[in-house]
N, C-alpha and C positions, 0 to 999 in steps of 0.2 A: 378644677374643672379642665374637662378635655376640650382641646383647641383642635379644628378640623385641618391645619396644618401638620399637626402632631400625627393625625390619625393617619392622614397622605402618607407622610413618611415612613410610618409603621407599616402601611400597607406595601409602599414601595420596597422597603426592607424584607418583608417576607416574600414577596414575590421574588426578587432577587437572590434571595436563599434557597428557593424551592427552585428557579432556574438553576443556579449551581449544583443542586442536589440532582437535578433531572441530566444535565450534563455529565456528572460523575456516573450516573447509570447508563449512561450511554456511551462512555469510554470503552476503547476495546481493549482487551488484555492478551488478545492473542488474534492472528492472521491465519487462515488457511486457505490456499491455494491450491486449486483441483485444475491441472491442466487441461486433461482430457474433456472436461465440462465446460472449460475455460469461462470458470468462476472463482471470485474472491469472496471469503467470507469473513466478515468482522464480527469477534466472538467476545462475549462478556459473560464472565463466570459459567461457560460451557453452554451458553446460548447463543445462538445466530442474532445478532442484531440490526446484522445489515448484508445483502448480498449484492455484487456488481457483476455485469459481465465484462470480460477482459479479452485484449490480445496479446499473443504471446512472441516469442522469437520466432524468425521464417522458418525454423526448421524446429517444430515443438514436440516432436516424437523423442523420447529420451531426456535423461540428464546432461548438463553442458559439461562437456569434458575438455574443453582448451577455449583460449581467446578465439576470438572470431568465428566459432562454428554456428554463431546464430541461435543457439538453443539457450531455453531458461532452465536453469538450474533445479535441482529437486534434493531435497533435504530440509534441515531445520538451522534457521538463521534468526536475526534480530534486525529490526530498524534501527541503523547505527547514526543516521545523519539525515538531513534534510536540506533542501536547496531550494528556495523560492525564486532565484533567479537563476535556473538551469536552460537549457535551450530547448526543454519542454515546460508546460505549464506544471510547474511545480514538481519536486520528484524528493521521494523518499529511499534513500539507499539502502540496500539489503546487504548484510556482511559476508556475501559470498566473496571468496571461498571460504568453506569451514574447513577442519583437519583432514576429513574424508577426501574433499575435493582436490585438497592439496597434494594429498598422497596418491590420488588415483593419475595427477596430472604428473607429478613427479616419475610415477612409473612409464607412464606414455613418453616421457623426456619432453613434454610441451609446457607452455605458460598458461596457468589458469583463467587469466583475464581477470577484471573485478568490478566493473562498473554496470551492476544490476541494480535496477531501480522499480518502484512501482511510481508511474509517472502518467501526466496527463498526455494531452497532443502537442505536437511540435508547435512550437509559439508562431501565433497568427494562423492556426487552422483548425482553431477551435470549431468553427463552423461546421467540421466534419461531423462533429457528435457521434452517435452511436454506429454510423456508417463504417468507422475506422475498423469495426469487428468484422467487416466482410473477408479480410484475410489477417494472417499472422503476419507482421510486418516490422517488429524491434528486431535489435541485434541481441535480444534476450531478455529483454525487460518484461515488466508485466505492464500493460498500457489500458488506459480506462480514460472516459471522457473528461474534458477539464472541471465541468460540473461536480463528476465523482470525486476528482483528486482533491478539490475544496472540501468535500464533506470528509474525506479519509484524513486529510491533514487536520481537521479539527478532531477527530476521533480516536487518532492513533499519537503515541508519544515514542520517542525514543526510546530504545531498550524493548519494544514490544516484540514479542516473539513471532517469528514467520515460519511456516511449514508450508513447503511446496511439494503438492503429491504429483505422481504422474497422472 
């Protein structure tokens, strides 16, 4: 005989499995940042699953060439670390500098720097919300709202490739 509590447990198990399957389908396998358009796309299997508006470094035109130039890098990197206790509302570290960046800096005789993140707003300033995009303000990072970084945090794993385009 079928018992109602077994039926409820079966329904809950099926719902949980479907939820996990949906989360896997939405999980990004690639990030593309378009500096000129000020957008970041999360991509899964070649399809854009989510687009965010972003703010960049205070000198957004051109690739990062040295520490302190306030530029956002251009090239191919990966998310290699995450920090939920950063000075910003969560942060995902981008593996800048890559080999090309290091070679370019060596030729210029300068330091590449390296603290490039996708992050939310400075802690305590979440109320600013989308208004933060009124101007580029980071030291070379990619900034989104606190709400957006919460979503990105769930949809992006360490090791996810990040392509930053001009």
